[in-house]
Every structure is written in structure tokens, then in C-alpha cells.
N, C-alpha and C positions, 0 to 999 in steps of 0.2 A: 504494500500500500504506500502510495506517495502522499506524505502529509500536506495539508493545505496550510501554507504559511501566510499570515496576514501581510499586506503590502508594507506596513510600517516596520515589520520585524526584519525584513531583508537588509535594510541599511544598518540596523543594529548588529546583526550577525557579521556583516562585512566589516564594520568598525571594530568589533571585538577581536577579530582575527587579524586584520591587516593594518589598522592604523597604529602609529607609534605609541608606545606606552612608557610607563616609568620603571618597569621591571624587566627582568630577563630570566625567565624560568628555564632550567635545563631540560625539564620534561614535565608532563602533566601528571598530577597525583591521581591515585585511585578514585573512582567515581561511585557514589552510592545514590540511591533514590529514597526520598522521604515522601510519604503520602499522608496528608492530614485529613482526618475525619472529624468535623467540628462539633458534633452533637453529643450530648450526654443526657442521662435521665434527670440528673440534678447537679447543679454547680456546687462543688465543694467549697467551703469557706476559706481554705488555704490556697486554692488553685489560681494561678495567674496565667495559665495557658489559654489559648484561643478556643474556648469551649462554650457552647450555648445550649440552654434548655430549649427543647422544641415543644411549644404548647400542644397539649393533647398527644404528644409522642408521635405525631405524624411527620416522619422524615421523608423528604422528597428524594428517595434513593435513586431512582432512575435518572432524574434530572441532574443529580450531583455526579453520578457516574459518567453521564454524558459530558459534564463540565470537566471532570478529571481527564477524560480522553482528549478533549479539545485542548486543555492546558498542556498536556504531554505532547500532542502533535505540534503545538505552537513552539514548544521548547526544543524540539528535536534538532534543528540546525545548530543550536548552541553546544550540543554534545554528540554530534554526528559521528558514528563509528566507534565511540568509546565504550568498552565493556562495562557493565554494571555489576559490581561485586556483591552488594547487599541491598536489600529493600527493607524499609521499616514503615509499618502502617500504624500511625499514632493518633492521639486525639486529646480531648474528647474520648469517646468510647467506641472504637472501631468494631467491637464485638456486638454492636447494635445492627451492623450490616447483616442482611440475610445471607444464607449460604450461597444462593444464586448470585447475589450481588458481589460477594467476595470472589466467586469464580469468574465473573465477568471482569472485575478489576484486574485480577492476575492475568487473565487471558489478554486483555488490552495491553498490559505492561509487556508481556512476552512478545506480542505482535509488533510492538513499536520499538523496543529496546533490545540490544544484544546482551541479554541476561546470561551470566555465566551458569554453566550446568550445575555447579555446586553452590550457587549463591545462597547466602543466609537470608531467609525471608521471615521477618518477625512481625507479629501482630500484638498490639496491646489489648488486654481483655480485663473487664471488670467482673469480679465474682458474682455480682448481681445480675449478670446477663448470660450465665452459662446454661446451655441446653446440650445434652450429650450428643444428640444426632447432628446438631449444627456444627459442633466442634469437630466431629468426625469428618464432616464434609469440608470444613476449612482445611483440614490436613490433606484430604484428597485433592483439593484445588491447588495445593502447593505451599501453604504455610508450613514451615518446618521449625519454627521457634515461637514460643509464647512468652509474653511478659505480663504477669498477672498482678494487678494493683491491689494486693492484699491490705497493705498498710499496717494492719494489726489483726491479731486473732482474738483480741479482747473486745467484746461487744460494746462495753461502756466507752472505751476509747474510740471505737468506730463511730458511735453515735455522736461523740464530741467533735469528730472530724467531718461530720455530715455525710458519711458514706451510706450507700443504699443497702449494704449487706451487713450481716452479723458474722460472728466468729464461726458458727456452724456452716454458714453458707460459704465462707472462705475455704474451709476444709473440703466441703463437697466439690467446689470448683477445681481445687487441685487434684482431687481424686479423678474427676472427669478428664482433666487435662492429661493426666498420666496414662490414661488408657490409649491415647492417640499420639502423644508427643514425648520424645525423650530428651528434648532440649528446652528447659523451662526456667525462666527467671521469675523470682518472687520479689516484688517491691514491698519493702517495709519501711516504716518511719519510726524514729525514736525521739526522745525528749518531747513527748506528747503532753497535752494539758493534764496535769495531775498524775503523770506516770512516775512510778518508782523504778529503781534499778531492778528489783525483782520482777516487776511486770515487763520491763524491757527484755530481761533475760528469758522470761517465759515465751515471749513472742519469737525470739531468735531460736530457742531450743525447739519450738514447734515447727518452725520453718526447716531447720536442719533435719528434723525427724522425717520429713517427706523425701529426703534424698535427692532433691532437685539439683540442677547443675550450676545455678547462678543465683546470687542474691544481690539486690541493690538496697542498701541501707542508708536512708537519708535522715539527716537531722531536720526536724520540722523548722522551717524558716517562715517568718511573717513577711510575706512579699507585699510590696506596695500595690495599691489598687485591688486589694482583696478584702473580703468581709473581716477576716482576722486582723488585717492591718487597721481597720476602722474600730473594731471591737476586740482588742487583743485578749486572749485567754491567759490564765495564769500558767506559765510554763516552768519546768524544772530550772533551777539556777545553773549558772555556767559550770560550777564544780560538779554538780550532779550529772549534767549532760556529758562532761568530760569523762566521768567514771563510766558512763554507758558506752561511750566511744572506745575507751581503752579495753573494756571487757569484750566488746564486739570484736575488736582486732585480735585479742588473744583467743577467743573461743572459735572464731572462724579459722584461724590458723591451725588450731588443734584438730579441727574437723577436716583438714586437708584442702581448705580453700586458699587461693592466692588473692591477696589484697592488691590488685593491680592498678586501681584508680581510686580516687578519693572515696567514692561511695560504692564501688563495685568489687565483688568478691566472686571468684569462679573456681570451679574444679579444674584441674589441669586439662588443657585443650578445649575449654568451654567459654573462653572469654567472648564478649560480644564483639563480633567483627564490625558491625555497623558503628557502634559507639567508638571503637578504637579508631575508625577512620575519621570521626569528628576530632578526637583528641590528638591525632597525628596531623591535623590540619589538612586532611584530604578534602576532596570535592564532594558536593552533594547537590543534586537537583531536588528542589522542594516544590511539590505540586499540592493543590488543595487550599482551602480557605485559610489565609494567614500564614501559609508555609513560607519559610525562609530557605534560601539556597546560597551556595558559594560555588562559583565556577571559575576555573583557571584557563587562561589562554597564554600563548607564548610571551606576551608583553604586559599582561595585566591580570588582575583578579577582579571579578564582579560579584557583588552581593545583591540578591533580589528578594523582594517580599511581595507575596500575593495579597489581594484584597482580603480583609479579615472577616467582614460580615458575610455569612453564607449566601444570602440572597444577592448581595452585591457581587460576590465572587462569581456566582453562576451566571449572572447577567453579563459580566465582563468577559467570561469565557465564551459565551455565545456571540459576543461582539469581537472576539479574537484578541482581547487585550487583558489577560489575567494578571499581569505584573503591575503592581501599584507603584513600587519604588525600586530603583536600581542605582547603586552607587559603586564607585571604584576606589576602594581603600588603597592608599599609596604608601610610600616608605615611612611616612610619619605615623601611621596607625597599624600597619601590618605586624611589626614586631610585637606589639602588645596583644593583638588578636591571636597571633601564633602562640605566645606564651600563656595566654589565658586558657588555652586548651592543653598544650603539651605538658605544662607543669602539673596538671592533674594526675599524670601517670607516675605512680609511686616508684617504678623502676627507671624513670627517666626516658630519654629518647636519644637516638643517634645524633652526634654533634653535627653531622652533615645535613640533617633533616631541615634545619632552618633555611639553608640556602636552597635545597631541593624544592621546598614548597612555598617559599616567598620570593625567590629570585634575588634576594638581597645578600650582599657579601657578609661574611661572619663578623667583620669589624663593626657592623651596624649596632650590635648589642654587646660589644666587648666591655664597655664601661659599666653597663648594667650587670653583666655577669660577674665582674670583679666586685661590685658593690654587694651583690647578693652573697658571694663567697665570704666577704669580710664579716657579714652579719650572721654567718653560720646557717643560712637558709638554703644554700645550694652547694653542690660539689660537682666537679667535672674533671675529665681527663681528655685525651685527644679523641676518644671514641664516644663518650657518653656524657650527657648533661642530666643531672637528676636532683630533685629536691631532697634535702636532708630530712630526717624525722622532724626537726624543728620547723623546716620549711613546709612540710605537710601539715603540721599543726597550725601554722600561721600562713596559710596559702594566700590569702588575700594580700597580706603584706608583701609576700614574695612577688606576686603577679604585678602589684602596683609599681614595683621598681622599674618595670619595663614600659610604663606610661611615658610617652614623649620621646622614646628612642627613635632616632632617625639616622638616615644614611649620611 
């Protein structure tokens, strides 16, 4: 199938590839695809993602799938011929999609993109939306990794978080998932309103008991523009939260998990390939309402954002213009953007990766690397740059050192 490219897009593609830029990338980084599904049953009070409650639960599934295909067709010239290593379907609550809808989405992706045969294809799922037959069909359609938003197994804490499921429903969801998937991530949160260390430990022990392959363990943060930011609940103090974090690190290590990113713990060989591509400053095409993307070209990097409101996004896709914002970060901002991601990796990253994925010479960040070393936040040799344990603990301080680095 030959995609229909809007007239206005042609000049943008030509400019991205052929016009002089401020960078000189030696090669293009790996490419992933992110697909955003913007609806959920109920907006959680801590959530700052682009998610929307749909009145009456009536989701315009077919129109949205049409929009996603149109969005992808419009974007194809920007990534033409590049293999896609991973796909992540996030939200919102993608598990609200019907089995037929998911099958169509994955079929459209395969028809339009050169998806690698062993590509990791992840879908986020909410325990309150699990139906055994539907998840069997998701697996048949090609989903090979699930990320389940458990958050807690304690029904009292789940109610405080505004979740639509309880502890028993979370356990049931994992049981259903394990019938059809062998690569499952469980999202958990700690430092919850009124949570004790013992309650945090009980959540983690329950998660470990299922034998899943990956855990994402997030400290609850009161994000701006959320209900919790307006009406903050009483949270554990910093010392209590630090005790939880230290215990989590020790317990997951004892259980055979590798703590490879600030909030990510995996059994050997089960790290999230999609998230690793983000943290290594790889490229990702983002389609769907409010989706963000980062695409590299020989002389520049482009960041894009789609329209956020689902109705606006669908209308813009129908008009052939789903991208609301496009910007070109240059030598003044790329070092910080790179370090904001790469320093999250507890084992660090190859010293050559900065040049490979930004096109900027290593001396661009030499003064900042020296400053971080003097403060004991970072260590390096000729092969690797990595945060120290102190740097991991005070990651924001380490990342901020690279603000304003320029060539």
C-alpha cells in the first residue's frame, strides 16, 4: 500500500533530511513505536498522563483506529525503511480496546511498518478490565508482553489512589495474564497515603510471589495539575519513604532481580527493551492523542507532539495534520535531554553513546562530567559513564548539572 501523504508534509520531510542542521549524527539510533490510547474508566487523582473519562463509557473505537492508521500513514516518510524494534501501547487504559480492535491495530502496524520478527510488543492493562477470553485473543493478535497497573494489593490503598479495582481483582488479573503471557510487568507504587513499611513490604512480597519477570516500583509523586496536587494527601515522610526504597532494593536483589533503572527491576534477560530504548536516547515515533515522539535525521533531531484532546486529534487526523507541535532541540538542550534519560540507568551507558545519539562531540559535556565527579554523583572511565549510588539517590541533582551544557 502506498501511503497518502498530505501536501504540506512533503516539504517537511524534505527539510528534515536535506536541509543543513546543527548536528552531525554518525548513524540513526534504534526506532520504537508508541501508540497512545487516551481513555480510561476513571481518572486517577495522581495521574498526569493524557487520559480522559468517556461519558457513558462509549468509546469511538473504530473512528480512533481509523485516526491511528491515518496518523501512521502520514508519518511514514519520516521513518521510511527503518526497522521497528519495539511497540508499546499505553494510555489511558488500552485494555478497554476490544479484541477485534487490538487485532486491527496490530495488523495496521504490521502492514505499514517493517516490524522486526522478534519485536517486543507491550500493552498496558488495568486489572479492572480483565476478561480471560479477550486477553487470550490479545496474545493471538501479537501482544507478547503485558504491563499490569496493579499499584497495590491493599484494597484500602487502592481506594485512596482512586483505582477501579481491589486487591482480589488485582490477583485475579495476574492469574488470567499468566495463562497466556510469560513476559509480564507489574506496576506498583510505594510511599502511598498512610502506608507503613510493613504494608509496602506486603505488596512487594505478593508481587514476587507471582513469579513475574519484571517489576516497576514507583515512589508516589504529587504531579502538578492533578487532583492530588490540589488536595494533597498525607504521605509517609522522607525517612520512611527512604526505608521503603532501601528495603525494595535489597529484597528484589535477593529475589534475583536486576535493578537496572531507577524504578525498574527485571529477571535476567527480561529487561524492557522498549523502555531501554527511551533511556538510551533512541528514537520513537509516537502516534495517538497527545503522543510525543523523537526522530533523528543525519543533521538534526525532531520532537513532535500530537493533539491531546481525543476529538480534536481524530478530526486533525482526518484532515491529514495530526502533529500539533514540532521542535528541533539543538546543542544547547540536547545534552540535558540525553542525560535526563541515560543517567536513569543504574549500570550507566557506553561513553560513546552521547556522540552516537546526539551528534555532539564529547567535549560538549566535559565540564559537567568533571563537576558531577567532584560531587561524588558520577564515575567514569574510557568505556562507561555511570551514576554512583549517591548519584542514584540524588538523581535530580545529578541531571541538573547538565542544564545549559552547550557545544
